[in-house]
NUMIKOL-590789 format. One line per field, with one value per atom (N, C-alpha, C): x, y, z; atom name. Coordinates in nm, 3 decimals, always signed. Example, Ala and Ser with C-alpha at 12.3 -4.5 7.8 and 13.67 -1.06 7.14 Angstrom:
<vomis>
east: +1.319,+1.230,+1.320,+1.285,+1.367,+1.290
north: -0.569,-0.450,-0.330,-0.225,-0.106,+0.003
up: +0.780,+0.780,+0.780,+0.708,+0.714,+0.787
a: N,CA,C,N,CA,C
</vomis>
This chain:
<vomis>
east: +0.059,-0.021,+0.086,+0.181,+0.265,+0.289,+0.369,+0.442,+0.306,+0.204,+0.152,+0.057,+0.052,+0.043,+0.140,+0.342,+0.410,+0.377,+0.393,+0.381,+0.297,+0.138,+0.035,+0.079,+0.141,+0.157,+0.310,+0.387,+0.518,+0.474,+0.342,+0.344,+0.213,+0.159,+0.094,+0.176,+0.307,+0.388,+0.460,+0.427,+0.562,+0.681,+0.718,+0.832,+0.847,+0.960,+0.999,+1.127,+1.111,+1.201,+1.326,+1.402,+1.513,+1.528,+1.404,+1.413,+1.391,+1.273,+1.235,+1.372,+1.489,+1.571,+1.644,+1.682,+1.702,+1.719,+1.589,+1.557,+1.591,+1.530,+1.565,+1.696,+1.822,+1.940,+1.936,+1.893,+1.894,+1.873,+1.858,+1.915,+1.730,+1.772,+1.644,+1.578,+1.662,+1.628,+1.495,+1.590,+1.509,+1.388,+1.370,+1.252,+1.163,+1.213,+1.129,+1.070,+1.189,+1.156,+1.097,+1.070,+0.966,+0.812,+0.807,+0.699,+0.638,+0.765,+0.669,+0.646,+0.679,+0.639,+0.725,+0.868,+0.938,+1.027,+1.070,+1.109,+1.015,+1.050,+0.944,+1.074,+1.068,+1.090,+1.158,+1.235,+1.305,+1.188,+1.150,+1.095,+1.099,+1.273,+1.318,+1.275,+1.293,+1.264,+1.100,+0.975,+0.880,+0.813,+0.883,+0.863,+0.920,+1.004,+1.040,+0.904,+0.874,+0.798,+0.637,+0.625,+0.498,+0.481,+0.578,+0.619,+0.609,+0.666,+0.724,+0.558,+0.516,+0.374,+0.271,+0.296,+0.167,+0.070,+0.085,+0.013,+0.019,-0.035,+0.021,+0.083,+0.153,+0.180,+0.131,+0.027,-0.127,-0.160,-0.213,-0.213,-0.134,+0.007,+0.142,+0.100,+0.117,+0.079,-0.031,-0.149,-0.247,-0.334,-0.333,-0.399,-0.548,-0.552,-0.659,-0.691,-0.800,-0.851,-0.801,-0.782,-0.861,-0.675,-0.615,-0.479,-0.481,-0.525,-0.492,-0.327,-0.361,-0.217,-0.137,-0.040,+0.118,+0.111,+0.051,+0.106,+0.006,+0.036,-0.180,-0.187,-0.115,-0.189,-0.257,-0.246,-0.365,-0.443,-0.615,-0.685,-0.808,-0.860,-0.952,-1.031,-1.200,-1.319,-1.325,-1.392,-1.379,-1.517,-1.553,-1.676,-1.708,-1.822,-1.877,-1.888,-1.822,-1.808,-1.979,-2.050,-2.181,-2.263,-2.196,-2.215,-2.172,-2.312,-2.304,-2.242,-2.208,-2.144,-2.188,-2.354,-2.408,-2.374,-2.361,-2.363,-2.219,-2.107,-1.996,-1.974,-2.018,-2.053,-2.120,-2.227,-2.280,-2.210,-2.123,-2.021,-1.902,-1.796,-1.768,-1.826,-1.920,-1.993,-1.985,-2.075,-2.084,-1.956,-1.850,-1.762,-1.685,-1.680,-1.669,-1.735,-1.879,-1.999,-1.917,-1.836,-1.810,-1.658,-1.622,-1.476,-1.511,-1.603,-1.627,-1.722,-1.798,-1.855,-1.748,-1.619,-1.558,-1.424,-1.399,-1.310,-1.421,-1.467,-1.625,-1.709,-1.648,-1.715,-1.663,-1.783,-1.767,-1.790,-1.733,-1.750,-1.897,-1.958,-2.046,-2.028
north: -0.109,+0.005,+0.108,+0.151,+0.226,+0.285,+0.175,+0.228,+0.271,+0.218,+0.315,+0.429,+0.483,+0.618,+0.706,+0.679,+0.716,+0.745,+0.698,+0.712,+0.796,+0.815,+0.900,+1.052,+1.056,+1.190,+1.192,+1.162,+1.199,+1.313,+1.227,+1.286,+1.431,+1.371,+1.507,+1.615,+1.605,+1.707,+1.747,+1.639,+1.728,+1.676,+1.590,+1.507,+1.417,+1.412,+1.272,+1.193,+1.049,+0.996,+0.994,+1.082,+1.098,+1.260,+1.328,+1.434,+1.387,+1.301,+1.186,+1.167,+1.070,+1.007,+1.117,+1.204,+1.313,+1.426,+1.387,+1.445,+1.386,+1.222,+1.108,+1.061,+1.093,+1.058,+0.945,+0.894,+0.733,+0.733,+0.605,+0.628,+0.625,+0.665,+0.663,+0.493,+0.443,+0.277,+0.215,+0.280,+0.281,+0.362,+0.419,+0.466,+0.377,+0.344,+0.258,+0.187,+0.075,-0.055,-0.007,+0.136,+0.183,+0.168,+0.248,+0.234,+0.094,+0.004,-0.122,-0.234,-0.182,-0.261,-0.325,-0.386,-0.419,-0.448,-0.294,-0.282,-0.133,-0.125,-0.015,+0.070,+0.209,+0.298,+0.286,+0.298,+0.305,+0.395,+0.377,+0.460,+0.614,+0.658,+0.803,+0.889,+0.820,+0.831,+0.837,+0.747,+0.784,+0.860,+0.939,+1.064,+1.171,+1.153,+1.289,+1.303,+1.178,+1.164,+1.233,+1.144,+1.246,+1.354,+1.455,+1.587,+1.652,+1.578,+1.627,+1.674,+1.547,+1.583,+1.571,+1.640,+1.680,+1.584,+1.465,+1.365,+1.249,+1.206,+1.134,+0.985,+0.942,+0.833,+0.693,+0.697,+0.634,+0.668,+0.692,+0.770,+0.654,+0.709,+0.641,+0.486,+0.433,+0.288,+0.225,+0.297,+0.228,+0.209,+0.258,+0.243,+0.290,+0.457,+0.511,+0.593,+0.605,+0.623,+0.785,+0.883,+1.006,+1.080,+1.137,+1.210,+1.310,+1.291,+1.388,+1.449,+1.533,+1.629,+1.562,+1.564,+1.512,+1.619,+1.773,+1.843,+1.838,+1.791,+1.795,+1.949,+2.032,+2.180,+2.239,+2.132,+2.193,+2.134,+2.126,+2.130,+2.081,+1.947,+1.914,+1.858,+1.931,+1.795,+1.711,+1.594,+1.567,+1.510,+1.488,+1.524,+1.418,+1.340,+1.253,+1.214,+1.086,+1.024,+1.089,+1.043,+1.088,+1.212,+1.319,+1.448,+1.468,+1.591,+1.596,+1.751,+1.758,+1.914,+2.003,+2.047,+2.176,+2.156,+2.009,+2.002,+2.011,+2.028,+2.044,+2.189,+2.247,+2.419,+2.442,+2.416,+2.439,+2.414,+2.335,+2.343,+2.462,+2.441,+2.579,+2.709,+2.687,+2.845,+2.882,+2.755,+2.812,+2.815,+2.698,+2.718,+2.872,+2.926,+3.093,+3.174,+3.119,+3.246,+3.231,+3.153,+3.144,+3.191,+3.184,+3.248,+3.367,+3.455,+3.606,+3.628,+3.542,+3.589,+3.628,+3.519,+3.512,+3.642,+3.677,+3.763,+3.879,+3.925,+4.010,+4.037,+3.964,+3.962,+4.094,+4.139,+4.295,+4.264,+4.295,+4.273,+4.336,+4.276,+4.356,+4.422
up: -0.011,+0.056,+0.032,+0.075,+0.089,-0.057,-0.100,-0.293,-0.358,-0.373,-0.455,-0.376,-0.254,-0.187,-0.240,-0.215,-0.245,-0.366,-0.469,-0.619,-0.657,-0.591,-0.614,-0.564,-0.448,-0.385,-0.430,-0.480,-0.564,-0.671,-0.754,-0.873,-0.853,-0.754,-0.733,-0.668,-0.606,-0.589,-0.721,-0.828,-0.954,-0.923,-0.856,-0.797,-0.874,-0.937,-1.038,-0.893,-0.920,-0.867,-0.793,-0.895,-0.895,-0.805,-0.767,-0.662,-0.559,-0.531,-0.403,-0.340,-0.466,-0.387,-0.318,-0.367,-0.329,-0.178,-0.171,-0.033,+0.019,+0.007,+0.078,+0.128,+0.008,+0.032,+0.020,-0.096,-0.155,-0.302,-0.370,-0.496,-0.578,-0.649,-0.747,-0.730,-0.779,-0.762,-0.634,-0.557,-0.433,-0.405,-0.454,-0.441,-0.538,-0.644,-0.746,-0.677,-0.579,-0.548,-0.439,-0.377,-0.268,-0.321,-0.454,-0.511,-0.572,-0.609,-0.666,-0.550,-0.417,-0.294,-0.297,-0.352,-0.300,-0.190,-0.154,+0.021,+0.099,+0.188,+0.256,+0.319,+0.304,+0.379,+0.499,+0.585,+0.681,+0.760,+0.905,+1.001,+0.989,+0.977,+0.936,+0.796,+0.699,+0.557,+0.601,+0.654,+0.676,+0.687,+0.835,+0.854,+0.764,+0.716,+0.616,+0.530,+0.452,+0.341,+0.397,+0.534,+0.588,+0.589,+0.637,+0.699,+0.502,+0.416,+0.308,+0.245,+0.258,+0.203,+0.287,+0.369,+0.442,+0.546,+0.509,+0.528,+0.700,+0.715,+0.878,+0.767,+0.859,+0.831,+0.849,+0.901,+0.874,+0.814,+0.670,+0.579,+0.475,+0.496,+0.343,+0.422,+0.511,+0.544,+0.523,+0.474,+0.434,+0.578,+0.623,+0.769,+0.765,+0.720,+0.684,+0.570,+0.529,+0.434,+0.367,+0.505,+0.465,+0.508,+0.403,+0.397,+0.486,+0.633,+0.778,+0.752,+0.784,+0.799,+0.911,+0.864,+0.932,+1.072,+1.041,+1.163,+1.208,+1.354,+1.425,+1.471,+1.485,+1.510,+1.369,+1.256,+1.175,+1.190,+1.258,+1.314,+1.169,+1.147,+1.033,+1.098,+0.969,+0.952,+0.899,+0.970,+0.875,+0.799,+0.686,+0.627,+0.590,+0.604,+0.542,+0.382,+0.333,+0.199,+0.114,+0.157,+0.104,+0.116,+0.188,+0.207,+0.076,-0.019,-0.155,-0.147,-0.268,-0.320,-0.252,-0.215,-0.138,-0.002,+0.028,+0.193,+0.228,+0.139,+0.150,+0.138,+0.082,+0.039,+0.165,+0.225,+0.369,+0.453,+0.507,+0.581,+0.563,+0.474,+0.469,+0.438,+0.462,+0.475,+0.635,+0.671,+0.858,+0.906,+0.856,+0.930,+0.937,+0.773,+0.755,+0.860,+0.865,+0.926,+1.079,+1.097,+1.277,+1.340,+1.181,+1.200,+1.192,+1.119,+1.136,+1.217,+1.327,+1.440,+1.536,+1.563,+1.620,+1.674,+1.509,+1.452,+1.519,+1.502,+1.540,+1.647,+1.735,+1.852,+1.954,+2.007,+2.057,+2.220,+2.314,+2.512,+2.532,+2.615,+2.649,+2.753
a: N,CA,C,N,CA,C,N,CA,C,N,CA,C,N,CA,C,N,CA,C,N,CA,C,N,CA,C,N,CA,C,N,CA,C,N,CA,C,N,CA,C,N,CA,C,N,CA,C,N,CA,C,N,CA,C,N,CA,C,N,CA,C,N,CA,C,N,CA,C,N,CA,C,N,CA,C,N,CA,C,N,CA,C,N,CA,C,N,CA,C,N,CA,C,N,CA,C,N,CA,C,N,CA,C,N,CA,C,N,CA,C,N,CA,C,N,CA,C,N,CA,C,N,CA,C,N,CA,C,N,CA,C,N,CA,C,N,CA,C,N,CA,C,N,CA,C,N,CA,C,N,CA,C,N,CA,C,N,CA,C,N,CA,C,N,CA,C,N,CA,C,N,CA,C,N,CA,C,N,CA,C,N,CA,C,N,CA,C,N,CA,C,N,CA,C,N,CA,C,N,CA,C,N,CA,C,N,CA,C,N,CA,C,N,CA,C,N,CA,C,N,CA,C,N,CA,C,N,CA,C,N,CA,C,N,CA,C,N,CA,C,N,CA,C,N,CA,C,N,CA,C,N,CA,C,N,CA,C,N,CA,C,N,CA,C,N,CA,C,N,CA,C,N,CA,C,N,CA,C,N,CA,C,N,CA,C,N,CA,C,N,CA,C,N,CA,C,N,CA,C,N,CA,C,N,CA,C,N,CA,C,N,CA,C,N,CA,C,N,CA,C,N,CA,C,N,CA,C,N,CA,C,N,CA,C,N,CA,C,N,CA,C,N,CA,C,N,CA,C,N,CA,C,N,CA,C,N,CA,C,N,CA,C,N,CA,C,N,CA,C,N,CA,C,N,CA,C
</vomis>
């Protein structure tokens, strides 16, 4: 699972295997081996990858399907998969409303 996720993330970020190899300090053959699931990155490399792509290590390993942020300070809201696009827009507008309300609070 890590191989497929790694390849997808690498391509989404516009990196070549060679680019990623330089970041990890390995050869592009090693990155290819990761992506083909012939070998797994060591723990240090998994952390580097998770930080680079801002996803949790659990996501990288295929333990969860939501690409949650590696940075736990970034709070996220999980939107149910069966929400329509309109439902998503409604939630987004409500969050913006709460943000506006908080920023414009006046002391009574």
